[in-house]
N, CA, C and O atoms as a GROMACS GRO file, in nm:
protein
  332
    1MET      N    1   0.065  -0.131  -0.002
    1MET     CA    2  -0.019   0.005  -0.018
    1MET      C    3   0.068   0.139   0.000
    1MET      O    4   0.129   0.165   0.104
    2GLY      N    5   0.067   0.209  -0.099
    2GLY     CA    6   0.120   0.330  -0.082
    2GLY      C    7   0.111   0.474   0.049
    2GLY      O    8   0.015   0.506   0.119
    3ARG      N    9   0.217   0.520   0.044
    3ARG     CA   10   0.192   0.628   0.164
    3ARG      C   11   0.118   0.741   0.111
    3ARG      O   12   0.108   0.754  -0.011
    4CYS      N   13   0.051   0.846   0.212
    4CYS     CA   14   0.027   0.984   0.151
    4CYS      C   15   0.128   1.066   0.135
    4CYS      O   16   0.228   1.012   0.181
    5ALA      N   17   0.156   1.189   0.083
    5ALA     CA   18   0.281   1.278   0.081
    5ALA      C   19   0.290   1.310   0.193
    5ALA      O   20   0.197   1.302   0.273
    6GLY      N   21   0.392   1.348   0.217
    6GLY     CA   22   0.415   1.390   0.395
    6GLY      C   23   0.467   1.322   0.500
    6GLY      O   24   0.558   1.360   0.573
    7THR      N   25   0.367   1.156   0.506
    7THR     CA   26   0.377   1.038   0.565
    7THR      C   27   0.489   0.976   0.562
    7THR      O   28   0.478   0.867   0.618
    8GLU      N   29   0.604   0.998   0.518
    8GLU     CA   30   0.768   0.902   0.516
    8GLU      C   31   0.792   0.910   0.625
    8GLU      O   32   0.798   1.011   0.695
    9ARG      N   33   0.814   0.775   0.658
    9ARG     CA   34   0.868   0.748   0.774
    9ARG      C   35   1.045   0.835   0.767
    9ARG      O   36   1.124   0.829   0.673
   10LYS      N   37   1.065   0.911   0.904
   10LYS     CA   38   1.155   0.985   0.950
   10LYS      C   39   1.264   0.865   1.028
   10LYS      O   40   1.222   0.764   1.084
   11THR      N   41   1.415   0.904   1.015
   11THR     CA   42   1.470   0.841   1.108
   11THR      C   43   1.534   0.913   1.195
   11THR      O   44   1.577   1.006   1.126
   12VAL      N   45   1.570   0.931   1.310
   12VAL     CA   46   1.637   1.015   1.449
   12VAL      C   47   1.722   0.936   1.465
   12VAL      O   48   1.680   0.823   1.491
   13GLU      N   49   1.828   0.947   1.460
   13GLU     CA   50   1.951   0.869   1.560
   13GLU      C   51   2.044   1.007   1.644
   13GLU      O   52   2.062   1.109   1.577
   14TYR      N   53   2.079   1.003   1.736
   14TYR     CA   54   2.117   1.066   1.855
   14TYR      C   55   2.299   1.007   1.872
   14TYR      O   56   2.334   0.975   1.985
   15ARG      N   57   2.404   0.997   1.755
   15ARG     CA   58   2.499   0.954   1.806
   15ARG      C   59   2.643   1.057   1.906
   15ARG      O   60   2.643   1.168   1.959
   16LYS      N   61   2.732   0.965   1.893
   16LYS     CA   62   2.853   1.043   1.924
   16LYS      C   63   2.910   1.112   1.839
   16LYS      O   64   2.923   1.080   1.721
   17ALA      N   65   2.946   1.203   1.887
   17ALA     CA   66   3.022   1.295   1.745
   17ALA      C   67   3.181   1.257   1.722
   17ALA      O   68   3.266   1.244   1.810
   18GLU      N   69   3.196   1.246   1.592
   18GLU     CA   70   3.347   1.195   1.631
   18GLU      C   71   3.408   1.324   1.511
   18GLU      O   72   3.346   1.389   1.428
   19LEU      N   73   3.547   1.322   1.547
   19LEU     CA   74   3.660   1.436   1.474
   19LEU      C   75   3.607   1.473   1.388
   19LEU      O   76   3.592   1.595   1.397
   20PRO      N   77   3.538   1.401   1.238
   20PRO     CA   78   3.498   1.473   1.137
   20PRO      C   79   3.368   1.538   1.150
   20PRO      O   80   3.327   1.612   1.061
   21ASP      N   81   3.296   1.514   1.264
   21ASP     CA   82   3.164   1.625   1.294
   21ASP      C   83   3.209   1.758   1.331
   21ASP      O   84   3.122   1.831   1.379
   22LEU      N   85   3.341   1.810   1.318
   22LEU     CA   86   3.391   1.911   1.420
   22LEU      C   87   3.292   2.054   1.345
   22LEU      O   88   3.248   2.133   1.428
   23GLY      N   89   3.262   2.081   1.212
   23GLY     CA   90   3.260   2.201   1.143
   23GLY      C   91   3.198   2.183   1.161
   23GLY      O   92   3.185   2.268   1.249
   24THR      N   93   3.025   2.082   1.164
   24THR     CA   94   2.875   2.048   1.177
   24THR      C   95   2.877   2.099   1.288
   24THR      O   96   2.788   2.183   1.302
   25VAL      N   97   2.958   2.082   1.398
   25VAL     CA   98   2.889   2.099   1.544
   25VAL      C   99   2.911   2.223   1.572
   25VAL      O  100   2.829   2.268   1.652
   26PHE      N  101   3.010   2.313   1.526
   26PHE     CA  102   3.074   2.435   1.516
   26PHE      C  103   2.951   2.496   1.485
   26PHE      O  104   2.870   2.544   1.563
   27THR      N  105   2.945   2.487   1.332
   27THR     CA  106   2.800   2.534   1.284
   27THR      C  107   2.679   2.499   1.349
   27THR      O  108   2.591   2.583   1.327
   28ILE      N  109   2.653   2.431   1.400
   28ILE     CA  110   2.541   2.408   1.446
   28ILE      C  111   2.537   2.531   1.568
   28ILE      O  112   2.447   2.614   1.582
   29SER      N  113   2.642   2.520   1.640
   29SER     CA  114   2.665   2.620   1.781
   29SER      C  115   2.658   2.749   1.782
   29SER      O  116   2.616   2.826   1.868
   30GLN      N  117   2.701   2.768   1.682
   30GLN     CA  118   2.740   2.900   1.673
   30GLN      C  119   2.625   2.966   1.578
   30GLN      O  120   2.614   3.088   1.564
   31ALA      N  121   2.550   2.883   1.521
   31ALA     CA  122   2.429   2.963   1.464
   31ALA      C  123   2.286   2.923   1.601
   31ALA      O  124   2.188   2.994   1.580
   32ALA      N  125   2.275   2.869   1.671
   32ALA     CA  126   2.202   2.861   1.770
   32ALA      C  127   2.232   2.981   1.874
   32ALA      O  128   2.147   3.048   1.933
   33ILE      N  129   2.380   2.993   1.882
   33ILE     CA  130   2.390   3.098   2.009
   33ILE      C  131   2.324   3.244   1.946
   33ILE      O  132   2.235   3.319   1.986
   34ARG      N  133   2.420   3.243   1.817
   34ARG     CA  134   2.332   3.385   1.703
   34ARG      C  135   2.218   3.387   1.684
   34ARG      O  136   2.182   3.481   1.614
   35ALA      N  137   2.115   3.297   1.731
   35ALA     CA  138   1.987   3.320   1.634
   35ALA      C  139   1.919   3.308   1.814
   35ALA      O  140   1.830   3.391   1.831
   36ILE      N  141   1.944   3.235   1.921
   36ILE     CA  142   1.869   3.206   1.991
   36ILE      C  143   1.896   3.299   2.139
   36ILE      O  144   1.800   3.328   2.211
   37TYR      N  145   2.025   3.340   2.172
   37TYR     CA  146   2.090   3.358   2.299
   37TYR      C  147   2.056   3.506   2.288
   37TYR      O  148   2.015   3.536   2.400
   38PRO      N  149   2.052   3.596   2.222
   38PRO     CA  150   2.025   3.748   2.218
   38PRO      C  151   1.857   3.743   2.265
   38PRO      O  152   1.818   3.835   2.337
   39TYR      N  153   1.773   3.649   2.230
   39TYR     CA  154   1.670   3.689   2.354
   39TYR      C  155   1.672   3.669   2.453
   39TYR      O  156   1.570   3.685   2.522
   40PHE      N  157   1.815   3.615   2.516
   40PHE     CA  158   1.751   3.612   2.660
   40PHE      C  159   1.924   3.656   2.739
   40PHE      O  160   1.959   3.624   2.853
   41TYR      N  161   1.998   3.726   2.650
   41TYR     CA  162   2.153   3.742   2.698
   41TYR      C  163   2.156   3.876   2.640
   41TYR      O  164   2.106   3.898   2.530
   42PRO      N  165   2.220   3.978   2.716
   42PRO     CA  166   2.336   4.093   2.656
   42PRO      C  167   2.398   4.050   2.556
   42PRO      O  168   2.432   3.932   2.555
   43GLN      N  169   2.429   4.138   2.439
   43GLN     CA  170   2.526   4.094   2.365
   43GLN      C  171   2.686   4.068   2.387
   43GLN      O  172   2.760   4.013   2.306
   44ALA      N  173   2.724   4.123   2.522
   44ALA     CA  174   2.818   4.108   2.580
   44ALA      C  175   2.845   3.918   2.618
   44ALA      O  176   2.950   3.855   2.604
   45ALA      N  177   2.714   3.868   2.666
   45ALA     CA  178   2.720   3.766   2.724
   45ALA      C  179   2.712   3.634   2.568
   45ALA      O  180   2.745   3.516   2.562
   46VAL      N  181   2.652   3.729   2.464
   46VAL     CA  182   2.653   3.622   2.364
   46VAL      C  183   2.777   3.631   2.299
   46VAL      O  184   2.814   3.522   2.255
   47ASP      N  185   2.854   3.723   2.279
   47ASP     CA  186   2.978   3.728   2.237
   47ASP      C  187   3.067   3.612   2.295
   47ASP      O  188   3.129   3.521   2.239
   48TRP      N  189   3.048   3.656   2.456
   48TRP     CA  190   3.129   3.518   2.536
   48TRP      C  191   3.066   3.378   2.511
   48TRP      O  192   3.134   3.282   2.474
   49PHE      N  193   2.986   3.374   2.524
   49PHE     CA  194   2.933   3.218   2.494
   49PHE      C  195   2.964   3.162   2.310
   49PHE      O  196   2.994   3.045   2.283
   50ALA      N  197   2.952   3.259   2.220
   50ALA     CA  198   3.015   3.212   2.060
   50ALA      C  199   3.147   3.212   2.098
   50ALA      O  200   3.192   3.098   2.107
   51GLU      N  201   3.245   3.321   2.129
   51GLU     CA  202   3.426   3.262   2.176
   51GLU      C  203   3.428   3.135   2.235
   51GLU      O  204   3.476   3.039   2.176
   52HIS      N  205   3.360   3.123   2.389
   52HIS     CA  206   3.391   2.951   2.462
   52HIS      C  207   3.310   2.891   2.369
   52HIS      O  208   3.326   2.777   2.414
   53HIS      N  209   3.226   2.870   2.260
   53HIS     CA  210   3.192   2.788   2.185
   53HIS      C  211   3.268   2.720   2.073
   53HIS      O  212   3.217   2.644   1.990
   54SER      N  213   3.446   2.768   2.080
   54SER     CA  214   3.527   2.757   1.989
   54SER      C  215   3.550   2.624   1.950
   54SER      O  216   3.494   2.539   2.019
   55CYS      N  217   3.633   2.578   1.838
   55CYS     CA  218   3.653   2.498   1.746
   55CYS      C  219   3.765   2.414   1.861
   55CYS      O  220   3.757   2.292   1.875
   56GLU      N  221   3.846   2.480   1.921
   56GLU     CA  222   3.939   2.394   2.012
   56GLU      C  223   3.888   2.359   2.145
   56GLU      O  224   3.960   2.297   2.224
   57HIS      N  225   3.775   2.393   2.171
   57HIS     CA  226   3.705   2.364   2.293
   57HIS      C  227   3.600   2.250   2.257
   57HIS      O  228   3.593   2.151   2.329
   58ILE      N  229   3.512   2.267   2.135
   58ILE     CA  230   3.428   2.177   2.065
   58ILE      C  231   3.563   2.018   2.031
   58ILE      O  232   3.547   1.896   2.036
   59LEU      N  233   3.666   2.092   2.004
   59LEU     CA  234   3.747   1.970   2.013
   59LEU      C  235   3.782   1.889   2.076
   59LEU      O  236   3.778   1.777   2.026
   60ALA      N  237   3.823   1.900   2.187
   60ALA     CA  238   3.813   1.855   2.316
   60ALA      C  239   3.760   1.808   2.375
   60ALA      O  240   3.797   1.729   2.462
   61ASP      N  241   3.618   1.853   2.340
   61ASP     CA  242   3.502   1.771   2.420
   61ASP      C  243   3.469   1.659   2.314
   61ASP      O  244   3.447   1.546   2.355
   62ILE      N  245   3.465   1.691   2.161
   62ILE     CA  246   3.445   1.544   2.065
   62ILE      C  247   3.567   1.424   2.114
   62ILE      O  248   3.531   1.310   2.144
   63THR      N  249   3.728   1.471   2.119
   63THR     CA  250   3.787   1.384   2.162
   63THR      C  251   3.748   1.301   2.279
   63THR      O  252   3.727   1.179   2.285
   64ALA      N  253   3.740   1.416   2.394
   64ALA     CA  254   3.660   1.384   2.537
   64ALA      C  255   3.578   1.234   2.499
   64ALA      O  256   3.607   1.130   2.559
   65GLY      N  257   3.472   1.240   2.392
   65GLY     CA  258   3.361   1.154   2.362
   65GLY      C  259   3.246   1.230   2.452
   65GLY      O  260   3.158   1.166   2.510
   66ARG      N  261   3.253   1.353   2.456
   66ARG     CA  262   3.115   1.427   2.568
   66ARG      C  263   3.036   1.491   2.406
   66ARG      O  264   2.923   1.530   2.434
   67VAL      N  265   3.059   1.505   2.296
   67VAL     CA  266   2.967   1.558   2.207
   67VAL      C  267   2.849   1.441   2.150
   67VAL      O  268   2.865   1.324   2.116
   68ARG      N  269   2.784   1.484   2.153
   68ARG     CA  270   2.630   1.417   2.077
   68ARG      C  271   2.612   1.524   1.953
   68ARG      O  272   2.643   1.643   1.946
   69LEU      N  273   2.558   1.449   1.869
   69LEU     CA  274   2.527   1.478   1.720
   69LEU      C  275   2.356   1.448   1.650
   69LEU      O  276   2.333   1.364   1.562
   70LEU      N  277   2.272   1.521   1.704
   70LEU     CA  278   2.130   1.434   1.673
   70LEU      C  279   2.122   1.495   1.448
   70LEU      O  280   2.152   1.594   1.382
   71GLU      N  281   2.068   1.372   1.424
   71GLU     CA  282   2.042   1.351   1.298
   71GLU      C  283   1.889   1.334   1.235
   71GLU      O  284   1.814   1.243   1.270
   72ALA      N  285   1.863   1.410   1.162
   72ALA     CA  286   1.703   1.363   1.128
   72ALA      C  287   1.718   1.309   1.018
   72ALA      O  288   1.810   1.362   0.956
   73ASN      N  289   1.643   1.186   0.939
   73ASN     CA  290   1.690   1.180   0.772
   73ASN      C  291   1.834   1.131   0.776
   73ASN      O  292   1.837   1.036   0.696
   74GLY      N  293   1.972   1.150   0.837
   74GLY     CA  294   2.092   1.163   0.838
   74GLY      C  295   2.143   1.339   0.821
   74GLY      O  296   2.260   1.370   0.798
   75MET      N  297   2.066   1.409   0.832
   75MET     CA  298   2.082   1.564   0.811
   75MET      C  299   2.116   1.592   0.974
   75MET      O  300   2.039   1.554   1.062
   76PRO      N  301   2.257   1.669   1.006
   76PRO     CA  302   2.294   1.725   1.140
   76PRO      C  303   2.135   1.832   1.197
   76PRO      O  304   2.084   1.921   1.130
   77VAL      N  305   2.096   1.789   1.320
   77VAL     CA  306   2.013   1.922   1.307
   77VAL      C  307   1.993   1.949   1.448
   77VAL      O  308   1.890   1.998   1.493
   78GLY      N  309   2.137   1.902   1.545
   78GLY     CA  310   2.128   1.968   1.716
   78GLY      C  311   2.278   1.906   1.752
   78GLY      O  312   2.369   1.867   1.679
   79THR      N  313   2.267   1.914   1.858
   79THR     CA  314   2.422   1.874   1.936
   79THR      C  315   2.379   1.932   2.032
   79THR      O  316   2.306   2.030   2.048
   80GLY      N  317   2.464   1.816   2.136
   80GLY     CA  318   2.434   1.854   2.280
   80GLY      C  319   2.580   1.803   2.342
   80GLY      O  320   2.646   1.718   2.282
   81THR      N  321   2.623   1.857   2.459
   81THR     CA  322   2.751   1.791   2.539
   81THR      C  323   2.722   1.765   2.655
   81THR      O  324   2.696   1.851   2.740
   82ILE      N  325   2.721   1.608   2.678
   82ILE     CA  326   2.723   1.583   2.844
   82ILE      C  327   2.850   1.495   2.914
   82ILE      O  328   2.927   1.425   2.849
   83ASP      N  329   2.855   1.513   3.067
   83ASP     CA  330   2.943   1.509   3.136
   83ASP      C  331   2.983   1.353   3.152
   83ASP      O  332   3.078   1.320   3.224
   0.00000   0.00000   0.00000
């Protein structure tokens, strides 16, 4: 039986980020900080968060196994860091 348009099965995966994911995690993090944080923090704080979530810090977290990447249908849509 066929499916109606828009009812295709979706796949979601929350996986451990790997070194090749560094650029993706950085891009998602910076986009979220710049788009959302200004609603809740003064600009100086937004700038601090953006600087703090640098490639170097993200790389250290990926290397330590603390970063996760959320993918929907194989496309990265979110990221998180755990302790």
